[in-house]
N, CA, C and O of each residue as an XYZ file, in Angstrom:
900
protein
N      60.619    -41.208      6.829
C      60.898    -42.591      6.442
C      59.610    -43.412      6.545
O      58.866    -43.302      7.519
N      59.369    -44.212      5.551
C      58.166    -45.029      5.555
C      58.270    -46.123      6.607
O      59.315    -46.751      6.773
N      57.160    -46.339      7.317
C      57.153    -47.357      8.364
C      57.046    -48.737      7.707
O      56.148    -48.983      6.902
N      57.987    -49.641      8.065
C      57.999    -50.972      7.482
C      57.228    -51.983      8.314
O      57.200    -53.169      7.987
N      56.600    -51.515      9.392
C      55.925    -52.444     10.298
C      54.757    -53.158      9.630
O      54.555    -54.352      9.851
N      53.991    -52.445      8.820
C      52.815    -53.068      8.234
C      52.669    -52.684      6.783
O      53.496    -51.953      6.238
N      51.637    -53.165      6.167
C      51.397    -52.933      4.751
C      50.267    -51.926      4.543
O      49.610    -51.930      3.501
N      50.044    -51.069      5.533
C      48.913    -50.148      5.447
C      48.980    -49.277      4.202
O      47.943    -48.950      3.625
N      50.183    -48.894      3.776
C      50.327    -48.034      2.613
C      49.905    -48.744      1.336
O      49.626    -48.096      0.327
N      49.856    -50.089      1.372
C      49.466    -50.857      0.199
C      47.954    -51.056      0.120
O      47.427    -51.459     -0.917
N      47.266    -50.774      1.213
C      45.837    -51.035      1.271
C      45.042    -49.883      0.671
O      45.402    -48.717      0.834
N      43.971    -50.215     -0.016
C      43.005    -49.203     -0.392
C      42.274    -48.779      0.875
O      42.324    -49.480      1.886
N      41.606    -47.654      0.829
C      40.791    -47.260      1.975
C      39.668    -48.272      2.131
O      38.839    -48.442      1.237
N      39.651    -48.935      3.263
C      38.668    -49.986      3.492
C      37.286    -49.365      3.657
O      37.101    -48.421      4.426
N      36.344    -49.896      2.940
C      34.994    -49.375      3.011
C      34.383    -49.674      4.367
O      34.648    -50.711      4.975
N      33.561    -48.746      4.826
C      32.931    -48.897      6.130
C      32.162    -50.202      6.237
O      32.171    -50.853      7.282
N      31.495    -50.584      5.153
C      30.666    -51.794      5.249
C      31.498    -53.059      5.407
O      30.989    -54.077      5.876
N      32.760    -53.010      5.024
C      33.631    -54.177      5.229
C      33.899    -54.358      6.724
O      33.870    -55.476      7.238
N      34.161    -53.246      7.413
C      34.356    -53.323      8.862
C      33.063    -53.724      9.564
O      33.095    -54.451     10.557
N      31.948    -53.262      9.063
C      30.668    -53.648      9.654
C      30.473    -55.152      9.532
O      29.997    -55.792     10.470
N      30.833    -55.723      8.391
C      30.711    -57.171      8.197
C      31.578    -57.931      9.200
O      31.237    -59.048      9.590
N      32.695    -57.337      9.619
C      33.566    -57.992     10.593
C      32.875    -58.212     11.933
O      33.252    -59.101     12.696
N      31.850    -57.388     12.217
C      31.156    -57.477     13.500
C      29.901    -58.345     13.445
O      29.208    -58.496     14.450
N      29.609    -58.909     12.291
C      28.445    -59.777     12.193
C      28.669    -61.071     12.986
O      29.793    -61.570     13.037
N      27.623    -61.615     13.598
C      27.787    -62.849     14.381
C      28.438    -63.983     13.607
O      29.251    -64.723     14.162
N      28.092    -64.131     12.329
C      28.676    -65.214     11.529
C      30.175    -65.009     11.324
O      30.933    -65.977     11.276
N      30.607    -63.746     11.203
C      32.040    -63.454     11.059
C      32.765    -63.744     12.366
O      33.834    -64.355     12.371
N      32.177    -63.300     13.475
C      32.789    -63.538     14.779
C      32.920    -65.026     15.070
O      33.900    -65.468     15.670
N      31.933    -65.790     14.643
C      31.988    -67.240     14.848
C      33.178    -67.855     14.112
O      33.824    -68.765     14.631
N      33.467    -67.370     12.921
C      34.589    -67.899     12.132
C      35.940    -67.472     12.693
O      36.960    -68.096     12.399
N      35.952    -66.418     13.493
C      37.194    -65.945     14.112
C      37.291    -66.352     15.578
O      38.145    -65.847     16.306
N      36.430    -67.251     16.009
C      36.317    -67.603     17.429
C      37.637    -68.092     18.026
O      37.972    -67.723     19.152
N      38.382    -68.904     17.305
C      39.640    -69.437     17.834
C      40.668    -68.327     18.047
O      41.429    -68.351     19.015
N      40.682    -67.364     17.142
C      41.579    -66.215     17.306
C      41.202    -65.435     18.568
O      42.047    -65.156     19.418
N      39.926    -65.094     18.671
C      39.462    -64.274     19.788
C      39.683    -64.981     21.117
O      40.021    -64.337     22.110
N      39.497    -66.288     21.150
C      39.687    -67.050     22.383
C      41.122    -66.912     22.894
O      41.342    -66.648     24.076
N      42.095    -67.091     21.999
C      43.498    -66.953     22.405
C      43.819    -65.523     22.809
O      44.489    -65.290     23.816
N      43.343    -64.575     22.030
C      43.598    -63.165     22.315
C      43.039    -62.766     23.682
O      43.705    -62.085     24.462
N      41.827    -63.193     23.956
C      41.162    -62.840     25.207
C      41.862    -63.463     26.409
O      42.019    -62.817     27.445
N      42.282    -64.716     26.268
C      42.972    -65.388     27.374
C      44.278    -64.675     27.718
O      44.586    -64.473     28.893
N      45.048    -64.293     26.694
C      46.323    -63.603     26.936
C      46.093    -62.219     27.524
O      46.855    -61.769     28.380
N      45.046    -61.545     27.069
C      44.742    -60.210     27.584
C      44.308    -60.271     29.044
O      44.732    -59.449     29.855
N      43.474    -61.231     29.375
C      43.020    -61.387     30.752
C      44.188    -61.722     31.672
O      44.277    -61.195     32.781
N      45.085    -62.595     31.218
C      46.252    -62.949     32.015
C      47.126    -61.724     32.271
O      47.639    -61.541     33.375
N      47.293    -60.886     31.249
C      48.069    -59.658     31.414
C      47.423    -58.740     32.430
O      48.102    -58.214     33.313
N      46.133    -58.541     32.319
C      45.443    -57.595     33.186
C      45.456    -58.019     34.644
O      45.510    -57.175     35.538
N      45.407    -59.317     34.887
C      45.437    -59.800     36.271
C      46.844    -59.763     36.865
O      47.016    -59.967     38.067
N      47.848    -59.503     36.031
C      49.233    -59.482     36.518
C      49.765    -58.076     36.771
O      50.879    -57.923     37.272
N      48.994    -57.049     36.434
C      49.481    -55.671     36.513
C      49.113    -55.047     37.860
O      47.928    -54.899     38.159
N      50.101    -54.679     38.679
C      49.785    -53.965     39.920
C      49.203    -52.582     39.610
O      49.680    -51.894     38.708
N      48.200    -52.188     40.338
C      47.629    -50.860     40.146
C      46.816    -50.705     38.881
O      46.635    -49.590     38.391
N      46.324    -51.806     38.345
C      45.548    -51.719     37.098
C      44.260    -50.922     37.295
O      43.713    -50.377     36.337
N      43.778    -50.855     38.535
C      42.553    -50.104     38.807
C      42.734    -48.600     38.634
O      41.760    -47.848     38.654
N      43.985    -48.160     38.464
C      44.268    -46.737     38.247
C      44.612    -46.441     36.789
O      44.990    -45.318     36.454
N      44.481    -47.450     35.917
C      44.863    -47.291     34.519
C      43.640    -47.210     33.605
O      42.553    -47.676     33.946
N      43.850    -46.600     32.425
C      42.842    -46.627     31.375
C      42.996    -47.904     30.554
O      44.098    -48.428     30.396
N      41.899    -48.382     30.049
C      41.888    -49.471     29.075
C      41.470    -48.839     27.754
O      40.292    -48.546     27.551
N      42.430    -48.628     26.853
C      42.163    -47.937     25.593
C      42.184    -48.972     24.476
O      43.244    -49.496     24.135
N      41.026    -49.269     23.909
C      40.939    -50.294     22.874
C      40.730    -49.623     21.525
O      39.800    -48.838     21.337
N      41.613    -49.950     20.594
C      41.610    -49.326     19.279
C      40.776    -50.185     18.326
O      40.988    -51.393     18.219
N      39.829    -49.550     17.639
C      38.909    -50.308     16.797
C      37.967    -51.114     17.659
O      37.838    -52.326     17.490
N      37.309    -50.440     18.585
C      36.528    -51.136     19.621
C      35.255    -51.779     19.093
O      34.655    -52.617     19.767
N      34.840    -51.391     17.886
C      33.643    -52.011     17.323
C      32.451    -51.892     18.241
O      32.061    -50.791     18.629
N      31.869    -53.030     18.589
C      30.689    -53.069     19.452
C      31.092    -53.117     20.927
O      30.559    -53.918     21.694
N      32.029    -52.263     21.316
C      32.517    -52.144     22.705
C      33.163    -53.450     23.162
O      32.821    -53.997     24.211
N      34.101    -53.934     22.356
C      34.795    -55.188     22.668
C      35.546    -55.093     23.993
O      36.121    -54.061     24.341
N      35.517    -56.200     24.711
C      36.265    -56.434     25.943
C      35.874    -55.503     27.099
O      36.625    -55.372     28.066
N      34.727    -54.870     27.005
C      34.303    -54.044     28.135
C      34.061    -54.919     29.369
O      34.213    -54.463     30.502
N      33.684    -56.184     29.136
C      33.438    -57.090     30.266
C      34.725    -57.427     31.010
O      34.683    -57.783     32.188
N      35.874    -57.318     30.334
C      37.159    -57.549     30.990
C      37.637    -56.314     31.734
O      38.242    -56.409     32.802
N      37.357    -55.156     31.155
C      38.001    -53.928     31.635
C      37.163    -53.108     32.601
O      37.720    -52.393     33.435
N      35.855    -53.188     32.514
C      35.002    -52.252     33.240
C      35.249    -52.276     34.754
O      35.361    -51.222     35.381
N      35.333    -53.451     35.328
C      35.498    -53.559     36.779
C      36.958    -53.568     37.217
O      37.247    -53.481     38.411
N      37.880    -53.673     36.264
C      39.294    -53.797     36.625
C      40.083    -52.509     36.444
O      41.065    -52.279     37.149
N      39.660    -51.661     35.500
C      40.430    -50.461     35.187
C      39.654    -49.202     35.562
O      38.461    -49.254     35.863
N      40.349    -48.082     35.538
C      39.721    -46.819     35.942
C      38.755    -46.309     34.880
O      37.645    -45.881     35.194
N      39.184    -46.359     33.620
C      38.350    -45.853     32.527
C      38.464    -46.759     31.309
O      39.561    -47.160     30.919
N      37.331    -47.074     30.721
C      37.288    -47.818     29.470
C      37.155    -46.795     28.347
O      36.170    -46.060     28.279
N      38.162    -46.755     27.463
C      38.169    -45.788     26.363
C      38.067    -46.540     25.039
O      38.964    -47.306     24.685
N      36.984    -46.322     24.314
C      36.767    -46.978     23.034
C      37.102    -46.015     21.911
O      36.483    -44.959     21.782
N      38.086    -46.381     21.098
C      38.444    -45.579     19.930
C      37.841    -46.270     18.710
O      38.298    -47.337     18.301
N      36.824    -45.659     18.142
C      36.091    -46.307     17.045
C      35.468    -45.249     16.118
O      34.468    -44.627     16.477
N      36.051    -45.044     14.936
C      35.496    -44.049     14.018
C      34.098    -44.381     13.514
O      33.389    -43.495     13.037
N      33.694    -45.641     13.612
C      32.357    -46.053     13.187
C      31.431    -46.263     14.383
O      30.494    -47.059     14.321
N      31.702    -45.543     15.465
C      30.905    -45.713     16.686
C      29.428    -45.432     16.440
O      28.569    -46.052     17.068
N      29.123    -44.509     15.537
C      27.719    -44.187     15.266
C      26.995    -45.348     14.583
O      25.765    -45.408     14.588
N      27.766    -46.271     13.995
C      27.174    -47.457     13.379
C      27.102    -48.607     14.374
O      26.083    -49.290     14.477
N      28.196    -48.813     15.107
C      28.283    -49.964     15.996
C      27.531    -49.776     17.312
O      27.092    -50.751     17.922
N      27.379    -48.515     17.753
C      26.715    -48.249     19.035
C      25.422    -47.498     18.755
O      25.460    -46.336     18.352
N      24.304    -48.130     18.959
C      23.026    -47.500     18.682
C      22.791    -46.307     19.607
O      23.314    -46.254     20.720
N      22.007    -45.369     19.134
C      21.811    -44.097     19.828
C      21.354    -44.287     21.275
O      21.849    -43.607     22.174
N      20.421    -45.198     21.504
C      19.908    -45.396     22.866
C      20.981    -45.967     23.782
O      21.104    -45.560     24.938
N      21.760    -46.916     23.259
C      22.832    -47.506     24.054
C      23.930    -46.485     24.317
O      24.515    -46.459     25.400
N      24.206    -45.653     23.334
C      25.211    -44.605     23.501
C      24.790    -43.622     24.594
O      25.631    -43.114     25.335
N      23.509    -43.362     24.690
C      22.998    -42.481     25.740
C      23.278    -43.065     27.126
O      23.684    -42.353     28.044
N      23.055    -44.371     27.257
C      23.325    -45.031     28.538
C      24.815    -44.974     28.866
O      25.199    -44.692     30.001
N      25.650    -45.246     27.862
C      27.099    -45.200     28.085
C      27.556    -43.824     28.529
O      28.462    -43.703     29.353
N      26.933    -42.785     27.985
C      27.343    -41.414     28.311
C      27.098    -41.073     29.776
O      27.658    -40.100     30.282
N      26.280    -41.850     30.457
C      25.989    -41.613     31.874
C      27.051    -42.220     32.797
O      27.045    -41.984     34.005
N      27.956    -43.001     32.215
C      29.009    -43.633     33.004
C      30.306    -42.847     32.826
O      30.856    -42.788     31.726
N      30.785    -42.252     33.897
C      31.976    -41.412     33.813
C      33.235    -42.216     33.495
O      34.222    -41.664     33.009
N      33.196    -43.511     33.769
C      34.376    -44.341     33.501
C      34.306    -45.049     32.143
O      35.038    -46.010     31.908
N      33.428    -44.576     31.251
C      33.374    -45.049     29.866
C      33.453    -43.843     28.944
O      32.693    -42.885     29.091
N      34.371    -43.897     28.003
C      34.547    -42.778     27.068
C      34.616    -43.326     25.654
O      35.351    -44.277     25.388
N      33.861    -42.735     24.755
C      33.850    -43.129     23.351
C      34.523    -42.027     22.532
O      34.108    -40.869     22.584
N      35.559    -42.388     21.778
C      36.216    -41.446     20.866
C      35.903    -41.905     19.445
O      36.448    -42.906     18.979
N      35.034    -41.182     18.764
C      34.568    -41.616     17.449
C      35.445    -41.044     16.329
O      34.960    -40.396     15.402
N      36.750    -41.306     16.447
C      37.722    -40.818     15.476
C      38.752    -41.901     15.199
O      38.883    -42.862     15.957
N      39.482    -41.732     14.097
C      40.578    -42.642     13.780
C      41.697    -42.469     14.799
O      41.928    -41.370     15.302
N      42.391    -43.567     15.098
C      43.558    -43.492     15.982
C      44.602    -42.593     15.328
O      45.033    -42.839     14.201
N      45.000    -41.556     16.046
C      45.933    -40.570     15.511
C      45.269    -39.267     15.143
O      45.948    -38.256     14.963
N      43.926    -39.269     15.023
C      43.196    -38.070     14.601
C      42.566    -37.302     15.751
O      41.752    -36.406     15.524
N      42.930    -37.638     16.973
C      42.429    -36.897     18.129
C      43.611    -36.516     19.008
O      44.700    -37.073     18.868
N      43.398    -35.578     19.904
C      44.486    -35.089     20.744
C      44.689    -35.988     21.957
O      43.781    -36.709     22.370
N      45.895    -35.935     22.521
C      46.230    -36.773     23.677
C      45.370    -36.443     24.890
O      45.148    -37.305     25.741
N      44.886    -35.211     24.980
C      44.098    -34.837     26.162
C      42.723    -35.493     26.166
O      42.013    -35.433     27.171
N      42.338    -36.118     25.056
C      41.057    -36.826     25.037
C      41.121    -38.165     25.767
O      40.090    -38.767     26.068
N      42.327    -38.622     26.046
C      42.516    -39.819     26.879
C      42.749    -39.360     28.304
O      43.604    -38.502     28.524
N      42.032    -39.887     29.283
C      42.208    -39.463     30.673
C      43.674    -39.484     31.106
O      44.460    -40.318     30.656
N      44.015    -38.562     31.975
C      45.417    -38.306     32.324
C      45.939    -39.273     33.381
O      46.240    -38.869     34.504
N      46.041    -40.520     33.028
C      46.727    -41.518     33.844
C      47.256    -42.570     32.884
O      46.979    -42.512     31.686
N      48.008    -43.525     33.394
C      48.592    -44.524     32.497
C      47.520    -45.389     31.846
O      46.413    -45.536     32.362
N      47.881    -45.958     30.697
C      46.917    -46.702     29.900
C      47.490    -48.031     29.427
O      48.697    -48.187     29.247
N      46.584    -48.979     29.232
C      46.871    -50.168     28.432
C      46.236    -49.904     27.066
O      45.015    -49.789     26.957
N      47.056    -49.810     26.042
C      46.551    -49.624     24.688
C      46.394    -51.000     24.042
O      47.375    -51.723     23.871
N      45.186    -51.356     23.691
C      44.900    -52.683     23.164
C      44.624    -52.590     21.661
O      43.591    -52.073     21.234
N      45.567    -53.098     20.876
C      45.398    -53.187     19.431
C      44.994    -54.631     19.130
O      45.836    -55.476     18.826
N      43.707    -54.888     19.219
C      43.227    -56.268     19.143
C      42.955    -56.658     17.701
O      42.855    -55.799     16.825
N      42.840    -57.922     17.464
C      42.418    -58.511     16.192
C      43.132    -57.904     14.981
O      42.498    -57.560     13.983
N      44.450    -57.779     15.082
C      45.277    -57.363     13.947
C      45.008    -55.923     13.497
O      45.351    -55.558     12.373
N      44.401    -55.104     14.358
C      44.027    -53.745     13.967
C      45.244    -52.885     13.638
O      45.145    -51.960     12.832
N      46.387    -53.176     14.251
C      47.563    -52.344     13.999
C      47.961    -52.369     12.525
O      48.531    -51.402     12.020
N      47.666    -53.463     11.838
C      48.032    -53.584     10.427
C      47.286    -52.606      9.539
O      47.693    -52.371      8.402
N      46.198    -52.030     10.039
C      45.384    -51.123      9.234
C      45.569    -49.655      9.624
O      44.853    -48.787      9.125
N      46.518    -49.378     10.506
C      46.752    -48.010     10.964
C      47.966    -47.432     10.241
O      49.073    -47.940     10.419
N      47.796    -46.397      9.440
C      48.949    -45.765      8.797
C      49.871    -45.126      9.838
O      49.403    -44.566     10.830
N      51.171    -45.214      9.607
C      52.159    -44.613     10.512
C      51.898    -44.978     11.974
O      51.768    -44.086     12.812
N      51.820    -46.266     12.293
C      51.400    -46.673     13.638
C      52.341    -46.203     14.747
O      51.877    -45.787     15.809
N      53.640    -46.260     14.521
C      54.577    -45.855     15.578
C      54.438    -44.370     15.882
O      54.402    -43.967     17.044
N      54.361    -43.567     14.840
C      54.200    -42.121     15.035
C      52.923    -41.825     15.818
O      52.920    -40.978     16.711
N      51.844    -42.522     15.482
C      50.580    -42.272     16.169
C      50.577    -42.813     17.593
O      49.985    -42.204     18.484
N      51.230    -43.944     17.816
C      51.343    -44.455     19.188
C      52.111    -43.463     20.053
O      51.698    -43.157     21.172
N      53.227    -42.965     19.534
C      54.049    -42.008     20.294
C      53.299    -40.732     20.636
O      53.636    -40.050     21.604
N      52.286    -40.409     19.848
C      51.481    -39.210     20.097
C      50.762    -39.299     21.440
O      50.516    -38.281     22.088
N      50.428    -40.513     21.849
C      49.648    -40.706     23.080
C      50.427    -41.372     24.212
O      49.972    -41.377     25.355
N      51.580    -41.926     23.909
C      52.295    -42.770     24.863
C      52.856    -41.972     26.042
O      53.392    -40.876     25.877
N      52.716    -42.556     27.240
C      53.318    -42.017     28.456
C      54.223    -43.079     29.063
O      54.030    -44.274     28.842
N      55.192    -42.638     29.815
C      56.024    -43.594     30.550
C      55.147    -44.341     31.547
O      54.405    -43.724     32.312
N      55.231    -45.661     31.539
C      54.396    -46.489     32.400
C      53.223    -47.122     31.666
O      52.501    -47.938     32.238
N      53.028    -46.754     30.410
C      51.955    -47.351     29.613
C      52.342    -48.760     29.147
O      53.510    -49.146     29.185
N      51.339    -49.507     28.712
C      51.542    -50.858     28.180
C      50.832    -50.958     26.832
O      49.706    -50.486     26.676
N      51.504    -51.579     25.860
C      50.896    -51.844     24.558
C      50.616    -53.338     24.439
O      51.490    -54.163     24.705
N      49.410    -53.674     24.044
C      49.032    -55.061     23.788
C      48.645    -55.141     22.313
O      47.658    -54.543     21.886
N      49.428    -55.880     21.548
C      49.244    -55.931     20.092
C      49.062    -57.392     19.679
O      49.903    -58.239     19.980
N      47.970    -57.677     18.995
C      47.775    -59.048     18.519
C      47.669    -59.077     16.999
O      47.130    -58.162     16.376
N      48.195    -60.148     16.422
C      48.122    -60.361     14.985
C      47.944    -61.850     14.720
O      47.903    -62.661     15.645
N      47.839    -62.189     13.448
C      47.723    -63.590     13.061
C      49.073    -64.288     13.118
O      50.086    -63.730     12.694
N      49.085    -65.498     13.639
C      50.280    -66.326     13.569
C      50.457    -66.802     12.128
O      49.556    -66.663     11.301
N      51.624    -67.360     11.844
C      51.923    -67.845     10.498
C      51.774    -69.358     10.387
O      52.216    -69.954      9.404
N      51.157    -69.984     11.385
C      50.994    -71.433     11.392
C      49.944    -71.856     10.365
O      49.132    -71.042      9.924
N      49.966    -73.130      9.992
C      48.980    -73.648      9.045
C      47.563    -73.516      9.605
O      46.620    -73.200      8.879
N      47.433    -73.763     10.914
C      46.115    -73.667     11.543
C      45.597    -72.227     11.502
O      44.418    -71.990     11.238
N      46.494    -71.271     11.767
C      46.099    -69.863     11.720
C      45.710    -69.447     10.305
O      44.747    -68.707     10.109
N      46.464    -69.928      9.329
C      46.155    -69.598      7.932
C      44.787    -70.118      7.529
O      44.072    -69.465      6.769
N      44.419    -71.284      8.031
C      43.114    -71.854      7.703
C      41.985    -71.045      8.328
O      40.974    -70.777      7.679
N      42.160    -70.653      9.599
C      41.144    -69.834     10.263
C      41.012    -68.489      9.556
O      39.907    -67.998      9.324
N      42.155    -67.906      9.220
C      42.160    -66.620      8.514
C      41.437    -66.730      7.169
O      40.660    -65.848      6.804
N      41.696    -67.818      6.435
C      41.055    -68.007      5.137
C      39.543    -68.148      5.286
O      38.781    -67.538      4.536
N      39.116    -68.951      6.250
C      37.682    -69.133      6.488
C      37.012    -67.812      6.827
O      35.909    -67.524      6.361
N      37.690    -67.012      7.645
C      37.152    -65.721      8.082
C      37.033    -64.747      6.914
O      35.973    -64.158      6.706
N      38.108    -64.574      6.153
C      38.074    -63.594      5.069
C      37.287    -64.084      3.862
O      36.744    -63.268      3.117
N      37.212    -65.373      3.652
C      36.344    -65.887      2.592
C      34.893    -65.498      2.873
O      34.138    -65.166      1.958
N      34.516    -65.545      4.151
C      33.162    -65.128      4.511
C      32.975    -63.630      4.285
O      31.959    -63.216      3.729
N      33.944    -62.809      4.709
C      33.826    -61.358      4.547
C      33.750    -60.974      3.071
O      33.055    -60.028      2.701
N      34.469    -61.715      2.237
C      34.504    -61.398      0.804
C      33.313    -61.950      0.034
O      33.108    -61.618     -1.134
N      32.535    -62.789      0.692
C      31.411    -63.442      0.032
C      30.354    -62.414     -0.367
O      29.997    -61.530      0.411
N      29.870    -62.552     -1.578
C      28.786    -61.702     -2.089
C      29.140    -60.223     -2.195
O      28.248    -59.377     -2.261
N      30.431    -59.905     -2.213
C      30.837    -58.535     -2.489
C      31.114    -58.414     -3.980
O      31.618    -59.352     -4.598
N      30.790    -57.274     -4.555
C      30.961    -57.137     -5.996
C      32.439    -56.961     -6.346
O      33.274    -56.749     -5.467
N      32.741    -57.049     -7.606
C      34.130    -57.066     -8.069
C      34.859    -55.756     -7.806
O      36.089    -55.732     -7.769
N      34.118    -54.665     -7.624
C      34.751    -53.362     -7.387
C      34.929    -53.043     -5.908
O      35.530    -52.027     -5.560
N      34.414    -53.899     -5.043
C      34.516    -53.655     -3.600
C      35.879    -54.073     -3.073
O      36.555    -54.927     -3.647
N      36.264    -53.450     -1.967
C      37.525    -53.823     -1.324
C      37.423    -55.231     -0.763
O      36.409    -55.607     -0.175
N      38.477    -55.999     -0.950
C      38.556    -57.341     -0.387
C      39.965    -57.575      0.126
O      40.930    -57.017     -0.398
N      40.076    -58.404      1.156
C      41.392    -58.828      1.648
C      41.605    -60.265      1.215
O      40.801    -61.145      1.523
N      42.690    -60.495      0.502
C      43.044    -61.838      0.070
C      43.766    -62.550      1.209
O      44.884    -62.165      1.549
N      43.163    -63.577      1.809
C      43.788    -64.245      2.958
C      45.080    -64.963      2.614
O      45.834    -65.341      3.511
N      45.344    -65.155      1.339
C      46.568    -65.845      0.923
C      47.761    -64.892      0.824
O      48.901    -65.335      0.681
N      47.496    -63.580      0.900
C      48.571    -62.608      0.767
C      48.922    -62.010      2.124
O      48.206    -62.211      3.105
N      50.025    -61.279      2.170
C      50.484    -60.703      3.435
C      49.945    -59.307      3.677
O      50.140    -58.747      4.756
N      49.264    -58.732      2.682
C      48.691    -57.408      2.877
C      47.693    -57.456      4.036
O      46.832    -58.334      4.093
N      47.822    -56.512      4.945
C      46.940    -56.495      6.097
C      47.403    -57.365      7.248
O      46.629    -57.655      8.161
N      48.661    -57.784      7.213
C      49.226    -58.561      8.321
C      50.320    -57.762      9.023
O      51.111    -57.075      8.376
N      50.357    -57.856     10.321
C      51.440    -57.254     11.090
C      52.631    -58.204     11.088
O      52.463    -59.405     11.299
N      53.811    -57.689     10.855
C      55.029    -58.491     10.986
C      55.718    -58.078     12.280
O      56.531    -57.154     12.298
N      55.385    -58.768     13.352
C      55.921    -58.394     14.664
C      57.396    -58.728     14.807
O      58.039    -58.277     15.755
N      57.945    -59.515     13.880
C      59.373    -59.830     13.918
C      60.228    -58.595     13.692
O      61.378    -58.548     14.131
N      59.681    -57.597     13.013
C      60.472    -56.405     12.711
C      59.939    -55.167     13.432
O      60.154    -54.040     12.985
N      59.247    -55.381     14.542
C      58.707    -54.238     15.277
C      59.848    -53.314     15.702
O      60.798    -53.776     16.334
N      59.783    -52.039     15.376
C      60.885    -51.102     15.677
C      60.817    -50.545     17.096
O      60.436    -49.393     17.303
N      61.183    -51.359     18.051
C      61.109    -50.940     19.455
C      61.884    -49.649     19.704
O      61.482    -48.831     20.532
N      62.987    -49.466     18.993
C      63.847    -48.305     19.219
C      63.163    -46.989     18.849
O      63.625    -45.921     19.250
N      62.071    -47.056     18.091
C      61.364    -45.836     17.709
C      60.280    -45.444     18.712
O      59.713    -44.355     18.633
N      60.001    -46.337     19.650
C      58.978    -46.042     20.649
C      59.534    -45.167     21.761
O      60.650    -45.377     22.235
N      58.746    -44.190     22.167
C      59.121    -43.428     23.353
C      58.971    -44.309     24.597
O      58.002    -45.061     24.713
N      59.909    -44.219     25.506
C      59.817    -44.860     26.828
C      59.911    -46.380     26.811
O      59.634    -47.019     27.827
N      60.296    -46.979     25.678
C      60.372    -48.441     25.628
C      61.282    -48.990     26.723
O      62.391    -48.495     26.923
N      60.807    -50.021     27.434
C      61.610    -50.670     28.467
C      61.849    -52.148     28.148
O      62.995    -52.595     28.130
N      60.799    -52.898     27.901
C      60.948    -54.322     27.621
C      59.698    -54.830     26.931
O      58.695    -54.124     26.829
N      59.773    -56.075     26.456
C      58.602    -56.651     25.814
C      58.576    -58.154     26.018
O      59.574    -58.757     26.413
N      57.441    -58.744     25.747
C      57.321    -60.196     25.722
C      56.455    -60.596     24.532
O      55.599    -59.828     24.092
N      56.676    -61.778     24.025
C      55.988    -62.271     22.835
C      55.271    -63.563     23.197
O      55.851    -64.441     23.836
N      54.036    -63.679     22.799
C      53.237    -64.873     23.068
C      52.718    -65.397     21.733
O      51.946    -64.719     21.053
N      53.137    -66.589     21.363
C      52.657    -67.193     20.123
C      51.733    -68.357     20.449
O      52.144    -69.347     21.054
N      50.484    -68.217     20.039
C      49.543    -69.304     20.197
C      49.431    -70.085     18.908
O      50.264    -69.940     18.013
N      48.413    -70.909     18.808
C      48.194    -71.652     17.568
C      47.689    -70.726     16.456
O      47.985    -70.928     15.279
N      46.916    -69.701     16.860
C      46.287    -68.805     15.895
C      46.859    -67.396     15.968
O      46.959    -66.714     14.948
N      47.225    -66.965     17.134
C      47.620    -65.569     17.341
C      49.116    -65.399     17.559
O      49.822    -66.324     17.960
N      49.566    -64.198     17.284
C      50.923    -63.758     17.593
C      50.764    -62.457     18.360
O      50.304    -61.460     17.804
N      51.141    -62.459     19.628
C      50.835    -61.334     20.529
C      52.125    -60.735     21.066
O      53.037    -61.440     21.498
N      52.168    -59.410     21.023
C      53.321    -58.657     21.513
C      52.843    -57.729     22.628
O      51.909    -56.948     22.444
N      53.495    -57.825     23.783
C      53.187    -56.957     24.918
C      54.419    -56.097     25.191
O      55.511    -56.622     25.411
N      54.244    -54.791     25.178
C      55.362    -53.862     25.341
C      55.149    -53.023     26.583
O      54.086    -52.430     26.764
N      56.150    -52.973     27.433
C      56.112    -52.176     28.661
C      56.960    -50.920     28.463
O      58.124    -51.001     28.068
N      56.367    -49.766     28.739
C      57.041    -48.494     28.492
C      57.356    -47.771     29.805
O      57.926    -46.680     29.788
């Protein structure tokens, strides 16, 4: 059965350079309000979890090692899942990271690696900045790695007028100066958006409860398994 959670099946394969543009300082500046809300909610969650020092922090689409400053001293292992790690993490910096046993880089797509590549303890899986919308068959792939006691942190764009304006400013910048044959995301359409209203909790292994946090810009779902 096709997963109705997102529109990933409608998306063309996003070119690597489009994701690279997402990490440019000018792009991050245009998404600052989104990131601010996302980071505040994530930090609040992490400070509320008993035994977080024994958990992995698994961030999907980690880019330039996002949120390592939040997780490094609080969790047991920081796990970055990033298929473009060779682009986002320079060779010299990657060498330094490899010397830290509590930092692990998985340079593969989410779903394309085995569960044993994640350290064998509970994890917080962080799907930040609407990344879940770009993962084909997200529930099936989440279940591949999920353990009882894990937590899912999923953020997407809110549907407010303010969020739509920030989203438009952000994607207008990403689409700027791209040729007519390049992949683009139209900020006025729903393609590439997570619809958390229809999240299929019943398909998740070990689902126990969830909470929803709606900010001015973000729509955040926290699931306890």
